[in-house]
N, C-alpha and C positions, 0 to 999 in steps of 0.2 A: 283445592288449589286451582286458581284460574288458568285458563288455557291461553296464556299470553307468553310471548317470547321473553327470555331474560335479557337479551341483548338489544341494542338499538336496531330498529328496522333499517333496512337497506336505504330507503329514501331519506330518512332522517340523518343517517350517517353520511350519505353523499352530500346532503345540504350543508352539514357542518364542515366537511372537508372543503367544499367550494367556498364557504365563508372564510375559512382559514386562508385559502389561496388568494381571495380578494384582499385580505388584510396584509399579506406578505408582498403583494404586487408593488405597492408604492416604494417599499424598501429596496426591492430588486431593481426597480426603475432608477432610483437615486444612485445605486451602485453602478448600474450600467451607463448612466450619464457620465460618471467619473472615470470610467475605464480608460479612455484615451488620455486623460489628464494624468492618471497614475502610471500607466504602462509605458507609453512612448510620447511624452510631452514635446520633445524636441522634433520628432519626426511627423507629428500631426499638424498639418497646415490648418488655417482658418476654414478653408473650403471643405477639407475632409472632416473637420469637426462639425461643420454645419450639416454636411450630408449625414454624418453619424447621428447628430441630434434629431434631425427631422425624420430620418429612417426609424430611429427608436420611438419617436413620437407616434408615427404611423403604426408601428408594431404594438405599442401600448393601447392605442385606440382599438385595434383589432382584438387584443387580449381582453380588454375590459368589456367589449361587446360580447365576446364568446362567454366570458364568465357571467355576465348579466343574463344572457340567454339560458345558460345552464342552471343558474340559480333560480330563475323563474320556473323552469321545468321541475327542478327538485322541490321547490315550494309547493307546486301543484301536486306532485306525487306524495309529498308528506301530508298535505291536506286530505287527499283521497284516502291515504292509509289511516289517518286518524278518524275520518268519517266512517270507514269500514269497521274499525275497532269499536266505535261508538254504537254502530248499528248492531254489531255482534253482541255487545253488552246489553242493548235494549231487548234483543230477541232472547237472550239467555234468561232474562228476568221474567 
């Protein structure tokens, strides 16, 4: 029996969950854009709506940047882990 873990490695698992977060972010952004319209449409002025929209836009830019950076690190960790496994397999033969 090979000496490999039965479960996903931590780096691969993290990369998959970050990818899931990147897929969910646009849906959450669309819902967040509509919050003032759904909750309090009569009380939100045009100026408050504009502040909400551009504040959300800035927050989304920061969230996408953070996700991109985390995904790059997770991809590098996954690549290092797969190379280490390949080297272990080469040395075992």
